[in-house]
N, C-alpha and C positions, 0 to 999 in steps of 0.2 A: 808620119809616124811609121816606123818600120813594122813589118809583120811579126817580128820577134816579140815586140812589146804588145802589139794589138791582140794577139791570140790569147795570151794569159788573161788580159783584161776582160775580154769577152767571156771567157770561161768563168771568171770570178763573178761577173754580173749575172750570168745564168745560174750559177750555184746559189747566189743570194736570193734570186727570184724564186727558185725551186724550194729553198728552205723556208721562205716566207709563206709560200703556198702550202707546204706540208704542215707548218705550225698552225696556219689558219684552219686547215682541215681538222687537225687534232682538237682544236678549241671547239669547233662545231660539233664534233663527235662527243666530246666531254659534256657539252651543254645538252645535247640530245639524250645522252645516257642519264644525266642528272634529272632531266625532265621525266624520262621514262620511269626512273626509280621513284620519283615523287608521286607519279600517277599510281604505281603499284602499291606504294605505302598507303596512299589515300584509299585505294580500293580495299586493302586489308583492314584498315581502321574502320571503313564504312561497313564492311561485312561483319566485323566484330561488334560494331554498334548495333547492327541489325539483329544479331543472334544473342546479344547480351540479355534482353528480357527473358528469352527462352532458357538461357543458362540459369538465371536467378530462379525462375519458376521450377526448374528441375531440382535445383539444390534445395529449395524450400520443400518440395514434395518429398525428397529423400530424407530430409531432417524430420519431417512430420511422421513419416513411416518408421524411422528409427526411434523416435520418441514414443510412438505407440507400442513398438516391440519391447522397449525397455520397461514401459509401464506394465505390460502384460507379464513380463518375466518377474517383476517385483511382486505383482499380485500372486503369481504362482508360487513364488518363494515364501510369501507370507502364509498362504494356505498350507503349504507343506510343513512349515515350522509349527503352525497351530496343530496340525494332525500329529506330528511327532510329539508335541507337548502333551496332547490328549492321550496318546498311546503310553507315554511315560507315566502320566498320572494314573492311568488304568492299571499299569503293571505294579505301581506302588500300592494299590489297594488290595492287600492280601490279609485276610483274617478268617479264622474258622473256629468253631466251637461245637463239640458234639459229645454225646454220652452213649453208653451201651444201651440205655433204654430199659424197658420193663422185661429184663431177661431172667431175673432171679439169680441163682448161683450159677456161675460158669466155671467148669472144671471140677475137680482136677483132671488133667490129661497126662498121659505118659510121655508126651513130647511138648516142647515149647510151641506156642501158637502166636500169630499176630492178631491182636485185638481189633475188631471192626466196630467202630462207633457209628451206629446207624441213625440215631436220633440227632439230626443236625440242626443247630440253632442259627448259625450263620456260616456262610462259605463264600465270602467275597473274594473274587479272583478265581474261584473253582480250583484251587490248588490242592484241596483235600478231596480224596476219593472215598465216598461212603461205602463203596462196594468192596474195596480192598483194605481200608483203614490207613492208607499211606498218604502222607503229605509230600508233594513234589514242588520244589522251588522253581518257579518260572523266571525269576530274576535274581541276580547275585545281590546279597545283602546280609544284614544282621537281623535275625529272627528271635522272637521270644516264645518259648513253649512252656506249658504247665500241664500237669495231669494230677488226677487224684484216683485213689482206689479204696473201695469199701468192701469189707468181708465179715463173715462170722468167724470169730477167732478160734473156733474149734479146729480149724485147719489153717496152715500158713498162706500168706499172700505174698507174691513176689512179682513186681512189675519193673520192666526195663524200657527206657527210651533209647532208641537206636538211631544212629545216623549212618546210612549206607552200610548196615550190618555191623557197625561198631557201637558198643554200648557207651552212652554218654553219662546218664544218671540212672538211679534205681531207687526203689523203696522195697522194704521187706517187713512184713508183719508176722511176728512169731505167734504160735498158738498160745492163747491166754485163757482158754476156757470158753464158756458159752455166752459171748457177748459180741456185738458188732463194733468194729473199729474202722477208722479212716486214716489213710496216709497219703501224703502229697509231696510233690517236688516240682522244681521249675529250673529253667536254664535259658541263657541266651547263646545262640550259635551263629557263626558266620557260615553261610551256605553259598555254594556255587550254583549256577543254573543247572538244574537236573538232579541235584542232591535230594535224597529222600529221608524223611523222618517218620517214625512209626513206633507203636507200643507193642511190647511182647509180654505174654503171661508165661512165667517159667513153668516147667513140668512139675507135676505133683503139687501144684498150688491152685488156689481158686480166687475168684473175685465175685462181687455181688453188685447188682443194681436193680432198681425198680422204678416206678413212676416218679420217684423223688429225685432221680438223676444224680446219684451219689458218685458214680464212677465216670470221670470225664477226661477229655483230651482237647486241648485248645492251643492256638498259637497265632501270631500275627507278625507281619514285617515291621521292624522298628525303623529301618531306613535302608535304601538301596545303595550299592557301591559301584 
């Protein structure tokens, strides 16, 4: 066989042997890599399996604490709602009734005065001030007021019910001679919080009261708004 043919043939055989060796080496490396990956995956799964009970315990602990917090907040909300409801009911309890008491004849004066009803029968809510004679609304709502005046008709009697210095209703008793007479009036008013209602005795008129409590001023909240 000539050298011309032999040399390429030997080169081909060498190349095939080298390629086979390279392929075998690649297979070995792939198998080794696969085995290493399987070992690592097994380690991770094993580690997760070891920590799994701890994770469940932590989750249960967190859920229990959250449940306790929610229960506490619900109780606090309930107590707050009850307190607000009690406060609202307290604000809705507004009623007063008072008379001038055993004063005899009051007036006449040369200027108008605010009447102070000092004998108080009821003052629920403390909205009426027996020192000034002024009723102050502590809650917005519709209120009902009534008053009466008694006098000896030898002189006139003129009473006015005012809301914030504005006259709402009035009574007037003309001189009729030597006898005692009574006049009264009433009204429902919508009041804002802070509005004031009170009675005035007009100048040059008079009013009378004694232990029989003829001359009175009273009112109460019908409903809040």
